[in-house]
C-alpha positions as CSV (number, residue, x, y, z in Angstrom):
1,M,0.0,0.0,0.0
2,A,1.0,3.6,-0.2
3,I,3.9,4.6,2.0
4,L,2.2,7.1,4.3
5,P,3.1,7.8,7.9
6,A,0.3,6.9,10.2
7,A,0.4,10.2,12.0
8,A,0.4,12.2,8.8
9,A,-2.8,10.6,7.6
10,R,-4.8,11.0,10.9
11,P,-8.3,12.3,10.0
12,A,-9.6,15.5,11.5
13,P,-13.1,15.6,13.0
14,P,-15.7,16.0,10.2
15,S,-16.9,19.3,11.7
16,K,-13.3,20.7,11.4
17,M,-12.8,19.4,7.9
18,V,-15.9,21.2,6.7
19,G,-14.3,24.5,7.7
20,V,-10.9,23.5,6.2
21,C,-12.5,22.4,2.9
22,A,-14.7,25.5,2.7
23,A,-11.6,27.7,3.0
24,C,-9.4,25.6,0.7
25,A,-7.4,27.9,-1.6
26,I,-7.5,25.5,-4.5
27,R,-11.1,24.3,-4.2
28,E,-12.1,25.9,-7.5
29,L,-9.4,23.9,-9.2
30,S,-10.2,20.6,-7.7
31,V,-12.9,17.9,-8.2
32,C,-14.6,19.4,-5.1
33,S,-15.5,22.5,-7.2
34,V,-18.7,21.1,-8.4
35,L,-20.2,20.4,-4.9
36,S,-22.6,22.6,-3.0
37,A,-21.9,23.5,0.6
38,T,-24.2,20.6,1.7
39,E,-22.5,18.1,-0.6
40,L,-19.1,19.3,0.5
41,S,-20.0,18.7,4.1
42,R,-21.0,15.1,3.2
43,L,-17.6,14.6,1.4
44,C,-15.8,15.9,4.5
45,T,-17.0,13.0,6.5
46,I,-14.6,10.6,4.7
47,V,-11.6,12.9,3.9
48,A,-8.3,13.2,5.8
49,T,-5.4,15.5,5.4
50,V,-2.0,14.1,4.6
51,N,1.4,15.8,4.9
52,L,4.5,14.3,3.4
53,D,8.1,15.4,3.1
54,A,9.9,15.7,-0.3
55,G,11.0,12.4,-1.7
56,R,8.3,10.3,0.1
57,T,6.2,7.9,-1.9
58,V,2.5,8.5,-2.1
59,I,1.4,5.5,-4.2
60,N,3.2,2.4,-5.6
61,E,2.6,0.9,-9.0
62,G,0.9,-2.5,-8.7
63,E,-0.2,-2.1,-5.1
64,P,-3.9,-2.0,-4.0
65,A,-5.6,1.2,-5.0
66,D,-7.1,1.8,-1.6
67,D,-7.0,5.6,-1.6
68,L,-7.4,8.5,-3.9
69,F,-5.8,11.9,-3.3
70,N,-6.3,15.6,-4.2
71,V,-3.1,17.7,-4.3
72,I,-3.5,20.7,-2.0
73,R,0.1,22.0,-1.9
74,G,3.4,20.9,-3.5
75,S,3.9,18.6,-6.5
76,V,4.0,14.9,-7.4
77,K,6.1,13.0,-9.9
78,L,4.3,10.1,-11.6
79,Y,6.3,7.3,-13.1
80,K,6.3,3.6,-14.2
81,L,9.2,1.1,-13.9
82,L,9.9,-0.7,-17.1
83,S,10.8,-4.4,-17.3
84,D,14.5,-3.6,-17.9
85,G,14.7,-1.5,-14.7
86,R,14.5,1.9,-16.5
87,R,12.0,4.5,-15.3
88,Q,9.6,6.4,-17.4
89,V,8.2,9.6,-15.9
90,T,4.6,9.9,-17.1
91,G,3.6,13.2,-15.7
92,F,3.6,15.8,-12.9
93,L,0.8,16.9,-10.6
94,F,0.2,20.2,-9.0
95,P,-2.3,21.8,-6.6
96,G,-5.8,21.0,-7.8
97,D,-4.9,17.7,-9.5
98,F,-6.3,14.3,-8.6
99,L,-4.1,11.3,-7.9
100,G,-4.8,7.6,-7.8
101,I,-7.6,6.9,-10.2
102,A,-7.3,3.3,-11.2
103,L,-9.2,1.2,-13.8
104,N,-8.8,-1.9,-11.7
105,D,-7.9,-2.6,-8.1
106,T,-4.3,-1.6,-8.3
107,Y,-2.4,1.6,-9.0
108,A,-1.1,1.9,-12.6
109,Y,1.8,4.0,-11.7
110,S,3.9,5.3,-8.7
111,G,3.9,8.8,-7.3
112,D,6.6,10.6,-5.3
113,A,6.5,14.0,-3.6
114,L,8.8,16.4,-5.4
115,E,8.6,18.9,-2.5
116,P,6.8,19.1,0.8
117,L,3.3,17.9,0.0
118,Q,-0.2,18.3,1.4
119,L,-3.0,16.0,0.1
120,C,-6.6,15.3,0.8
121,R,-7.0,11.5,1.1
122,F,-10.2,9.7,0.1
123,P,-10.7,6.0,1.0
124,R,-11.6,4.5,-2.3
125,K,-14.5,2.2,-1.1
126,K,-16.1,5.0,0.9
127,L,-15.8,7.4,-2.0
128,E,-17.4,4.9,-4.4
129,I,-20.4,4.6,-2.1
130,L,-20.6,8.4,-1.8
131,L,-20.6,8.9,-5.5
132,A,-24.1,7.4,-5.7
133,E,-25.2,10.4,-3.6
134,L,-23.1,12.9,-5.4
135,P,-23.5,12.4,-9.2
136,R,-21.9,15.7,-10.1
137,L,-18.7,14.5,-8.3
138,E,-18.9,11.3,-10.3
139,W,-19.1,13.2,-13.6
140,K,-16.2,15.4,-12.5
141,L,-14.0,12.3,-11.8
142,L,-15.0,10.8,-15.2
143,G,-13.8,14.1,-16.8
144,T,-10.6,13.8,-14.9
145,T,-10.1,10.3,-16.2
146,A,-10.7,11.5,-19.8
147,H,-8.2,14.3,-19.3
148,E,-5.6,11.8,-18.1
149,H,-6.2,9.8,-21.3
150,A,-5.8,12.8,-23.5
151,A,-2.6,13.8,-21.7
152,A,-1.2,10.3,-22.3
153,Q,-1.9,10.6,-26.0
154,D,-0.2,14.0,-26.0
155,Q,2.8,12.4,-24.3
156,M,3.0,9.7,-27.0
157,M,3.2,12.4,-29.7
158,L,5.7,14.3,-27.7
159,L,8.0,11.3,-27.5
160,G,7.5,10.2,-31.1
161,R,7.6,13.2,-33.4
162,K,9.4,16.2,-31.8
163,T,13.1,17.1,-31.6
164,A,14.8,17.7,-28.3
165,R,14.4,21.4,-28.6
166,E,10.7,21.1,-29.4
167,R,10.2,18.7,-26.5
168,V,11.8,21.0,-24.0
169,A,9.9,24.0,-25.3
170,S,6.7,22.1,-25.1
171,F,7.4,21.1,-21.5
172,L,8.1,24.8,-20.5
173,V,4.9,26.0,-22.3
174,L,3.0,23.2,-20.5
175,L,4.3,24.3,-17.1
176,S,3.5,27.9,-17.9
177,E,-0.1,27.1,-19.0
178,R,-0.7,25.0,-15.9
179,A,0.7,27.8,-13.7
180,V,-1.8,30.2,-15.2
181,K,-4.6,27.7,-14.6
182,R,-3.6,27.8,-10.9
183,R,-3.7,31.6,-11.0
184,R,0.1,31.8,-10.8
185,P,2.3,34.0,-13.1
186,A,3.1,32.5,-16.5
187,S,6.7,33.4,-15.7
188,P,9.0,32.9,-13.8
189,L,8.2,29.2,-13.5
190,D,8.8,27.1,-10.4
191,V,10.5,23.9,-11.6
192,P,10.5,21.4,-8.6
193,M,11.6,18.4,-10.7
194,S,15.2,17.6,-11.4
195,R,16.8,17.7,-14.9
196,T,16.8,13.9,-14.7
197,D,13.1,13.8,-14.0
198,I,12.5,16.1,-17.0
199,A,14.7,13.9,-19.2
200,D,12.8,10.8,-18.2
201,F,9.5,12.6,-18.9
202,L,10.7,13.8,-22.4
203,G,12.5,10.6,-23.4
204,L,15.9,12.4,-23.5
205,T,19.1,12.1,-21.6
206,T,19.9,14.5,-18.7
207,E,22.8,15.9,-20.7
208,T,20.5,16.6,-23.6
209,V,18.0,18.5,-21.4
210,S,20.8,20.6,-19.9
211,R,22.3,21.3,-23.3
212,T,18.9,22.2,-24.8
213,L,18.1,24.6,-21.9
214,T,21.4,26.3,-22.6
215,Q,20.5,26.7,-26.3
216,L,17.1,28.2,-25.3
217,R,18.9,30.5,-23.0
218,Q,21.4,31.5,-25.6
219,A,18.5,32.2,-28.0
220,R,17.1,34.5,-25.3
221,L,13.9,32.6,-25.0
222,I,14.5,31.8,-21.3
223,A,16.7,32.7,-18.4
224,T,17.7,30.5,-15.5
225,S,18.6,32.6,-12.5
226,E,17.9,29.8,-10.0
227,R,18.2,26.0,-10.2
228,K,14.5,25.5,-9.5
229,R,13.2,28.6,-11.4
230,I,13.1,29.4,-15.1
231,N,12.1,32.8,-16.5
232,I,10.4,32.8,-19.9
233,L,11.6,35.8,-21.8
234,N,9.9,35.1,-25.1
235,Q,6.6,33.1,-24.7
236,N,5.7,33.6,-28.4
237,G,9.1,32.2,-29.4
238,L,8.7,29.1,-27.3
239,K,5.1,28.6,-28.6
240,A,6.4,28.9,-32.2
241,L,8.7,25.9,-31.6
242,V,5.7,24.0,-30.2
243,D,3.4,25.0,-33.1
244,A,6.1,24.1,-35.7
245,A,6.3,20.6,-34.2
246,A,2.5,20.2,-34.1
247,G,2.3,21.1,-37.8
248,A,5.2,18.8,-38.9
């Protein structure tokens, strides 16, 4: 099962969780956004808050999918281990994203905290029972599943047709768009993942990612003042690389 410290996953009293959920800064971005105050109160009877340090595992591929999670603060790296021992990073989650949806009884991928992480944890069996009472939440979760499927298709195209420069540009544009969705500035970008994580996501080597970022910096498309932060100097220039790849 997921590696979660028992103390970190201790549920708060439902009455307290109602207040916490009502004041949640990312509620409008999460699956809970479709719920009325009454429906949210019902959901709060099964939810617990989880806090994890950077590097801790949230879920493990192949283990029972007992819980689902909503990211409140921090970010998560999703990955699969290949038969030859290599790792394929399949995505990154940020506040408002949902984690742990499974088509069967086991998790299809693993997820690690990239930075200090806060999650809402929903026991899967209790949530499935509650969905019968909250059809709008069920439809929202179905939409989340459809979005994951579309993202997987985009990732296949990213790995199959684009050059290294186009892949890195696409990744930066994606981070920028997701930041705006979370009502954050489009630039500078917080980049909590390592160069190796980015390389594993884009199907490149770490050296190629670093070299490509240097090329984008030399072209004055980006600036890298801090290791975990990238400034986009020319958004249109980056998007032109992405659009050129899409039309290839």
